[in-house]
C-alpha positions as CSV (number, residue, x, y, z in Angstrom):
1,M,35.2,7.1,-2.7
2,A,34.9,7.0,-6.5
3,N,34.8,3.2,-6.6
4,T,31.6,2.9,-4.4
5,R,28.2,3.1,-5.9
6,L,24.9,4.5,-4.6
7,K,21.3,3.4,-5.4
8,V,19.1,6.5,-5.8
9,T,15.3,6.0,-6.0
10,Q,12.9,8.8,-6.9
11,L,10.0,8.8,-4.4
12,R,8.2,12.1,-5.2
13,S,7.5,14.2,-8.3
14,S,9.3,17.4,-9.0
15,I,6.1,19.2,-10.0
16,G,5.6,22.2,-7.8
17,F,9.2,22.5,-6.8
18,D,11.9,24.7,-8.3
19,R,12.9,23.9,-11.9
20,K,16.5,23.4,-10.8
21,Q,15.4,20.5,-8.7
22,A,13.8,18.8,-11.7
23,L,17.1,19.4,-13.6
24,A,19.0,17.8,-10.7
25,L,16.8,14.7,-10.9
26,R,17.5,14.5,-14.7
27,G,21.2,14.9,-14.0
28,L,21.0,11.9,-11.7
29,G,19.3,9.9,-14.5
30,L,15.9,9.8,-12.9
31,R,12.8,10.2,-15.0
32,R,9.8,8.8,-13.1
33,I,8.6,8.0,-9.6
34,R,9.9,4.7,-8.2
35,Q,12.7,4.5,-10.8
36,T,16.1,3.5,-9.3
37,V,19.5,4.3,-10.8
38,D,22.9,3.2,-9.8
39,V,25.4,6.1,-9.7
40,E,29.0,6.5,-8.7
41,D,29.7,8.1,-5.3
42,T,31.4,11.4,-6.3
43,P,31.2,14.8,-4.7
44,S,29.2,16.2,-7.7
45,V,26.6,13.4,-7.4
46,R,26.4,14.0,-3.6
47,G,25.7,17.6,-4.4
48,L,22.8,16.7,-6.7
49,I,21.4,14.3,-4.1
50,L,21.6,17.0,-1.5
51,K,19.6,19.4,-3.7
52,V,16.7,16.8,-4.1
53,R,17.0,14.9,-0.8
54,H,13.3,15.5,-0.1
55,L,12.4,13.8,-3.4
56,V,14.7,10.7,-3.4
57,E,15.9,7.9,-1.2
58,V,19.5,6.9,-1.2
59,G,20.9,3.4,-0.5
60,E,24.4,2.1,-0.4
61,G,26.0,-0.6,-2.6
62,G,24.5,-0.7,-6.0
63,K,25.3,-3.4,-8.6
64,S,28.9,-3.8,-9.3
65,M,30.2,-3.2,-12.8
66,D,31.1,-6.8,-13.4
67,T,27.6,-8.1,-12.9
68,P,25.6,-8.5,-16.2
69,P,22.3,-6.7,-16.4
70,S,19.2,-8.8,-15.5
71,G,17.5,-8.0,-18.8
72,G,14.0,-7.9,-17.3
73,R,11.9,-6.8,-14.5
74,E,12.8,-8.3,-11.1
75,R,10.2,-10.2,-9.2
76,R,9.0,-8.6,-6.1
77,G,7.5,-11.6,-4.3
78,A,7.2,-15.3,-4.5
79,Q,4.9,-16.9,-7.0
80,R,1.4,-17.7,-5.9
81,P,0.6,-21.3,-5.1
82,P,-1.7,-23.1,-7.6
83,R,-5.4,-23.0,-6.8
84,A,-7.0,-26.1,-5.4
85,S,-9.7,-27.5,-7.7
86,E,-13.1,-27.7,-6.1
């Protein structure tokens, strides 16, 4: 179980919730909304996720450790086609 990775994305702010939940988000490495982190699947990480399950989204299979970082922002969609001249 320790070799698998999880993608955890923060969807909601911790403002208005218990301070311990904000600390759990920080423990997972999350600082802002829509930030995604890649964490190991361990019982302690699962416990943190369980504490803030209403604030985050969890996905399976993050990046493997042998893949180099992209170094920039990933594109979300295809590039727009060039405008036709009138």
